[in-house]
C-alpha positions as CSV (number, residue, x, y, z in Angstrom):
1,M,0.0,0.0,0.0
2,S,1.3,3.4,-0.9
3,S,2.3,5.6,2.0
4,L,0.0,8.2,0.5
5,S,-3.0,6.0,-0.3
6,L,-5.2,8.2,1.8
7,S,-3.7,11.5,0.7
8,G,-6.0,14.4,1.1
9,Q,-8.7,12.5,2.9
10,H,-10.2,13.9,6.1
11,A,-10.4,11.1,8.7
12,L,-12.1,11.7,12.1
13,V,-11.1,9.3,14.9
14,T,-13.1,9.2,18.1
15,G,-11.5,8.2,21.4
16,A,-8.2,9.2,19.9
17,A,-6.4,10.3,23.0
18,R,-4.8,7.0,23.9
19,G,-4.5,3.3,23.1
20,I,-6.1,1.9,19.9
21,G,-7.5,5.3,18.9
22,A,-4.1,7.1,19.1
23,E,-2.5,4.3,17.1
24,I,-5.2,4.4,14.4
25,A,-4.6,8.2,14.1
26,R,-0.9,7.7,13.7
27,T,-1.3,5.0,11.1
28,L,-3.8,6.9,9.0
29,A,-1.6,10.0,9.1
30,R,1.3,8.0,7.8
31,D,-0.9,7.1,4.9
32,G,-1.5,10.7,4.1
33,A,-4.9,11.4,5.7
34,V,-5.6,14.7,7.5
35,L,-6.8,13.9,11.0
36,T,-9.4,15.3,13.4
37,L,-9.0,13.7,16.8
38,L,-12.1,13.7,18.9
39,G,-12.3,12.9,22.6
40,R,-13.1,14.4,26.0
41,D,-9.6,15.4,27.0
42,A,-8.4,18.2,24.6
43,D,-4.9,18.3,26.2
44,A,-4.4,14.6,25.7
45,L,-5.6,14.9,22.1
46,Q,-3.2,17.7,21.4
47,R,-0.3,15.5,22.7
48,V,-1.3,12.8,20.2
49,A,-1.8,15.3,17.4
50,A,1.8,16.5,17.9
51,T,3.1,13.0,17.1
52,L,1.3,12.7,13.7
53,D,3.0,12.7,10.4
54,G,2.1,15.5,8.0
55,G,0.2,18.7,8.8
56,G,-3.2,20.2,9.1
57,H,-4.4,17.9,11.9
58,G,-6.6,19.2,14.6
59,V,-8.6,18.2,17.7
60,V,-12.1,18.7,18.9
61,A,-13.3,17.9,22.5
62,A,-16.7,16.3,22.8
63,D,-18.6,13.5,24.6
64,V,-19.7,11.1,21.8
65,A,-22.9,10.3,23.8
66,D,-24.1,13.9,23.7
67,P,-26.0,14.7,20.5
68,E,-25.5,18.4,20.6
69,A,-21.8,18.1,21.4
70,V,-21.3,15.7,18.6
71,A,-23.1,18.0,16.1
72,A,-21.0,20.9,17.2
73,A,-17.7,18.9,17.1
74,F,-18.3,17.6,13.6
75,A,-19.3,21.1,12.4
76,T,-16.0,22.4,13.8
77,A,-14.0,19.6,12.1
78,R,-15.7,20.2,8.8
79,S,-15.1,23.9,8.9
80,A,-11.4,23.4,9.6
81,R,-10.6,20.4,7.4
82,G,-13.4,20.0,4.9
83,P,-16.0,17.2,4.5
84,I,-15.3,13.9,6.4
85,D,-14.2,11.1,4.2
86,I,-13.4,8.5,6.9
87,L,-15.0,8.0,10.3
88,V,-13.4,5.6,12.9
89,N,-15.8,5.1,15.8
90,N,-13.2,4.0,18.4
91,A,-14.5,5.7,21.6
92,G,-15.5,3.2,24.2
93,A,-15.4,2.1,27.8
94,A,-15.7,-1.2,29.6
95,E,-17.0,-1.8,33.1
96,S,-17.5,-5.2,34.7
97,A,-20.0,-6.5,37.2
98,P,-22.0,-9.7,37.8
99,F,-25.3,-9.6,36.0
100,L,-27.4,-9.2,39.2
101,K,-25.1,-6.4,40.3
102,T,-25.3,-4.6,37.0
103,S,-27.1,-1.4,37.7
104,V,-29.3,0.5,35.2
105,A,-26.8,3.3,35.4
106,L,-23.9,1.0,34.4
107,W,-26.0,-0.5,31.7
108,Q,-26.8,3.0,30.3
109,R,-23.2,4.1,30.5
110,M,-22.1,1.1,28.4
111,L,-24.8,1.6,25.8
112,S,-24.2,5.4,25.7
113,V,-20.5,5.5,24.9
114,N,-20.1,2.2,23.0
115,L,-23.3,2.1,20.9
116,T,-25.1,5.5,21.0
117,G,-21.8,7.3,20.4
118,S,-21.2,5.2,17.2
119,F,-24.7,5.9,16.0
120,L,-24.5,9.7,16.6
121,C,-21.1,10.0,14.9
122,A,-22.1,8.0,11.9
123,Q,-25.2,10.2,11.5
124,A,-23.0,13.3,11.7
125,A,-20.5,12.0,9.1
126,L,-22.7,10.2,6.6
127,P,-24.1,13.3,4.8
128,D,-20.6,14.3,3.7
129,M,-20.0,10.8,2.4
130,L,-23.4,10.7,0.6
131,A,-22.7,14.0,-1.1
132,R,-19.3,12.8,-2.3
133,G,-20.5,9.4,-3.3
134,A,-17.7,7.7,-1.3
135,G,-16.7,7.1,2.3
136,R,-15.5,4.7,4.9
137,I,-17.0,4.1,8.3
138,V,-15.0,1.7,10.6
139,N,-16.6,0.8,14.0
140,I,-14.2,-0.6,16.6
141,A,-16.3,-3.3,18.3
142,S,-14.7,-6.2,20.2
143,T,-14.7,-9.9,20.3
144,A,-17.3,-9.2,23.0
145,G,-19.5,-8.3,20.0
146,Q,-18.9,-11.7,18.4
147,K,-19.2,-13.9,21.5
148,G,-20.1,-13.7,25.2
149,Y,-17.9,-12.9,28.2
150,A,-19.0,-13.4,31.8
151,Y,-19.3,-10.3,34.1
152,V,-19.5,-7.8,31.3
153,T,-23.1,-8.2,30.2
154,A,-23.7,-4.5,29.5
155,Y,-20.4,-4.0,27.5
156,T,-21.1,-7.2,25.5
157,A,-24.6,-6.2,24.7
158,A,-23.4,-2.8,23.5
159,K,-20.7,-4.3,21.3
160,H,-23.2,-6.8,19.8
161,G,-25.3,-3.7,19.0
162,V,-22.3,-2.0,17.3
163,I,-22.0,-5.1,15.0
164,G,-25.8,-4.9,14.3
165,L,-25.5,-1.2,13.5
166,T,-22.6,-2.0,11.2
167,R,-24.4,-4.7,9.2
168,A,-27.6,-2.7,8.8
169,L,-26.0,0.6,7.8
170,A,-23.7,-1.2,5.4
171,L,-26.7,-2.6,3.5
172,E,-28.4,0.8,3.5
173,V,-25.4,2.6,1.8
174,A,-24.0,-0.3,-0.2
175,R,-24.8,1.3,-3.6
176,K,-23.6,4.8,-2.5
177,G,-19.8,4.2,-2.6
178,I,-19.6,3.9,1.2
179,T,-18.4,0.9,3.2
180,V,-19.2,0.2,6.8
181,N,-17.2,-2.4,8.7
182,A,-16.4,-3.4,12.3
183,V,-13.0,-4.3,13.6
184,C,-13.2,-6.6,16.6
185,P,-10.0,-6.7,18.7
186,G,-9.4,-9.4,21.3
187,Y,-7.7,-8.4,24.6
188,T,-5.4,-5.6,23.5
189,D,-2.5,-3.8,25.3
190,T,-4.4,-0.7,26.3
191,D,-5.4,1.2,29.5
192,I,-8.7,-0.7,29.5
193,L,-6.9,-4.0,29.7
194,R,-4.5,-2.7,32.4
195,D,-7.5,-1.5,34.4
196,S,-9.1,-4.9,34.1
197,V,-5.9,-6.6,35.2
198,A,-5.7,-4.3,38.2
199,N,-9.3,-5.1,39.0
200,V,-8.6,-8.8,39.1
201,V,-5.5,-8.3,41.2
202,G,-7.5,-6.2,43.7
203,K,-10.4,-8.6,44.0
204,T,-8.5,-11.9,44.0
205,G,-5.1,-11.1,45.4
206,R,-3.5,-12.9,42.4
207,S,-0.3,-11.5,40.9
208,E,-0.4,-9.1,37.9
209,A,1.4,-11.7,35.8
210,D,-1.1,-14.4,36.7
211,A,-4.0,-12.0,35.9
212,L,-2.5,-11.1,32.6
213,A,-1.9,-14.7,31.7
214,E,-5.6,-15.4,32.3
215,F,-6.6,-12.7,29.7
216,S,-4.1,-13.9,27.1
217,S,-5.1,-17.6,27.6
218,V,-8.3,-17.1,25.5
219,N,-6.1,-16.1,22.5
220,P,-5.0,-19.2,20.7
221,Q,-1.7,-17.5,20.1
222,K,-1.4,-17.0,23.9
223,R,-0.6,-13.4,23.7
224,I,-2.1,-9.9,24.0
225,V,-3.0,-8.1,20.7
226,Q,-1.0,-4.9,20.0
227,P,-2.7,-1.6,19.1
228,A,-0.7,-1.4,15.8
229,E,-2.2,-4.7,14.7
230,V,-5.7,-3.3,15.1
231,A,-4.7,0.0,13.4
232,D,-3.4,-1.9,10.4
233,A,-6.7,-3.6,9.9
234,V,-8.5,-0.3,10.1
235,R,-6.0,1.2,7.6
236,W,-6.7,-1.6,5.1
237,L,-10.5,-1.1,5.4
238,C,-10.1,2.6,4.8
239,G,-8.1,2.1,1.6
240,P,-9.1,1.4,-2.0
241,A,-8.2,-2.3,-1.8
242,A,-11.1,-2.9,0.5
243,A,-13.8,-1.3,-1.7
244,A,-15.7,-4.6,-1.9
245,V,-15.6,-5.3,1.8
246,T,-18.6,-4.0,3.7
247,G,-20.8,-5.2,6.5
248,Q,-18.1,-7.3,7.9
249,S,-16.9,-7.9,11.5
250,I,-13.1,-8.6,11.3
251,S,-11.7,-10.3,14.3
252,V,-8.2,-9.3,15.3
253,S,-7.8,-11.8,18.1
254,G,-5.2,-14.4,17.2
255,G,-8.0,-16.9,16.2
256,E,-10.1,-16.5,19.3
257,V,-13.1,-15.9,17.1
258,T,-13.2,-17.8,13.8
C-alpha cells in the first residue's frame, strides 16, 4: 500500500487520546490522511496530534454520547478540514459487574459510549459521504460483540449492538460508494486491559502476571494483541483495496473468534 494512499482524505477518529485510537490516528496520518482527533480530553488529544506525520491535523473535544456536542464537534472539524471522508468510531469504555449487580446506570453508560456514540457520529459523518459518493466508516467493536464474556453483560450487549449497526448501515449505503465495517479486537495492550488486570488483582489477590496470563489464555496465540495490529486492519479497510468489503466484522484476536 502506498504511504500516501489516503492523501487528502479527512479522517475523524473518536477516542483518539490513547490506546487503539491514538495508534489508528498515527497509522492513517502516515498514509497521508488529515486527521481530526475527537475525545473528551483536549490536552491529551493535542499530545497525540503532535506525534502525527504531515500537517493540518486538529482536535475537537466532545462526549460522543451527547448529540449536541457531537453535532458541534463535527461542524468544527468540517469547517477546519473539509468534509469527512473517513470515520473511525473508536470511543468506548468497559465496566465489569456480575449480572445481578449490573445497575441500570452502568447499563446505560455502556450503551451510551459504546453504541449510541457510534450511532451519533455515523449520523454526523454520513451526509458528507453521501454528497461525495464515497466514504469509509469503521466501528471498533470487540470480540465481545462476536461472542459472550461473563461479568461484562452491558459491555457485551453494547458491542453486539455495534455489529448490528454495522451490518444494517452497510446494506443501506452499499450502492452509495460507502463501506461500513467493524474491527473486533481481542484483549489488547491498552489502558482498558490494564485496568481490568488491576481489578482482578485487587479482587482476587492474584499477581499481575497471573491475571494477565488469564486474559491472554483465551487467545490461541497465547498473547495480547498490540494496538498497531488493530490499526493496520483499520487502515486496510479505509483504503481502495477494501472497496468490496462491507458489513463485515473482522476479528483481530489471534484466532479467538473464527
